[in-house]
N, C-alpha and C positions, 0 to 999 in steps of 0.2 A: 126426241124431236131435235132436229138440227135447225138453228135459227141464224139467218144472215141479217145482221143489223148494219145499216148504212147511215152515216151522218153526211148528208149531201153537201157538196161544195164543188167549185170549179177549179180552184188552185190546189186545194187539198180535200180529198174525200176520205173520211175515216170509214173503215169497215171492220167487222168483227163476226166471227163464227163461234157460237156457243152451242153446247148440247145440254138439253134438259132431259133428265131421266128421273121420273118420280118427283121427289121434292128437291133433288140436287141439280145444280147447274155447274158447268165447267167451261172454261175457255178452251177452244180448239185451236184457233188461229186468229190473228188480228194484225192490222197495219194501216197504211195510208197510201192512197194513190195520189200522186202529184203530177200536175201538168205545168208546162212552161207559162210563167206569169204573163208575158206579152205575146204568147203564141196565138195563132189563128184559132178563133172560137170553134170553128168546125172541126179542126184537128184535135182540139182539146176534148171535145165531146166524143169523137171517135175513140180516143185513148180511154176515156172513162167507160164507154160502152164495151170495148174489147176487154178491159180489165175486170169489169163486173161479170161479164159472161164467163171469163176464165175462172173467177171465184165460184160461180154457180156450178160450172162443170167439175171443178176440183172437189167441192164440198157437198154437192147435191143436197142443198137445204130443203126442209119441209115447209119452212116459213120465211118470209121476208119482212123486215120491219125497217121503217125509216122515220125521220122526223118531219113534221109539217114545217113549212117555211114560216119564219117570223122575222120581219125586218122593220126597224123603226123608220128612219128617214131616207135610207139609201135605196131608192127604187132601181137604180142601175144594177147594183149588186143583186138585188132580189130577182131581177129578170134573168141574169146570167146563171145564178144558182138554180132558179126554176127550170132553166133549160137542162142543166145537169141532172136535176131531180127527175125530169121527164125521161131522160135517157136511161137512168137506172130503173125506173118503174117499167119502162118498156122492156128492158132486158129480163126483169123478173116475170113480166106478163108473158113474154114469148116462151119462157121456160115453164109456164103453167104453175108458178109458185104463188100461193096466196099472199097478198100484200096488205100490211096494216101500217097505218101512219099514227104517230103520237105527237101531241103538242109538247113543247118544252115543259109546261106545267105538269102534264101527265107523267113525264119521265122523272121529274123531280119528286113528285109525290110517290111514285112507285119505288124509288130507291131510298128516299129519306123520310117519307111521310110528311114532308113539308114542301109546299109549292114555291117557296121563296129561297130554297137552298141554293148556295152558291156553287160554282164549279169545283172548288176544292172539296166541299162536302160530298158532292156527287162522285168525284174521283176517288175519295177515300172509301165510299160505300162500294164502288166497283171493285176496288182492290180487295176489300175484306170479303165481299160476297163470293168473288171468284178465286180467292186465296192466291192472288198474284204476289210475287216477290216485291214488285214495285209498280207504281202508277206508270202507265205508258207515257213516253216523252211527249207525244203529240196529243193535244186536247181533242183533236178530231177522232183519234183512235179511241180515247177514253169515252167520248160521246157515243161512238158506235157501239161500244160494249154496253153502255147504259141503255141505249135504244133496244139492243137485243135482250138485255135483262128485263126491261119493261115488258116486252112481249112475253117472255117466259113467265113472269109474274102474273100477267093478265090472263094467260091460259090457265095458270094454276088457280087463280081466283074465280075461274069460270066465266070471265067476262068475254071470252072469245070461244069460238067452236074449236 
């Protein structure tokens, strides 16, 4: 099973493609889509849509996983990231890829067994699980790998079809 994991964002959107085969998982490709900070929101969403569709075409994933949005007090950021999340979900839907969303807590539990794990702990688990030489430089990329792994583990545990 090939899984595309996406950490939604408008300025930086982390993405990761992993392959699950039996009980093993491996990283196929990962990175970060960046848009111009003060650019037109419409243009930024077009870039995100185009890039996500290109990833889908290149890797032909069987599953798509993303993170549910969680924001404390910054509703403006939540709205813009929600728009980007809508664009990526639309791209997956148009490609007929099943979509699953995970809360930050579900991701932390899946990778560390602890719902209050910090970013460093999750990054270390991503590195160890996927046998990466180093933790990716961008947190967004590491988060996308964690999201994809959460899906792989959820399928393994029989929590998903």
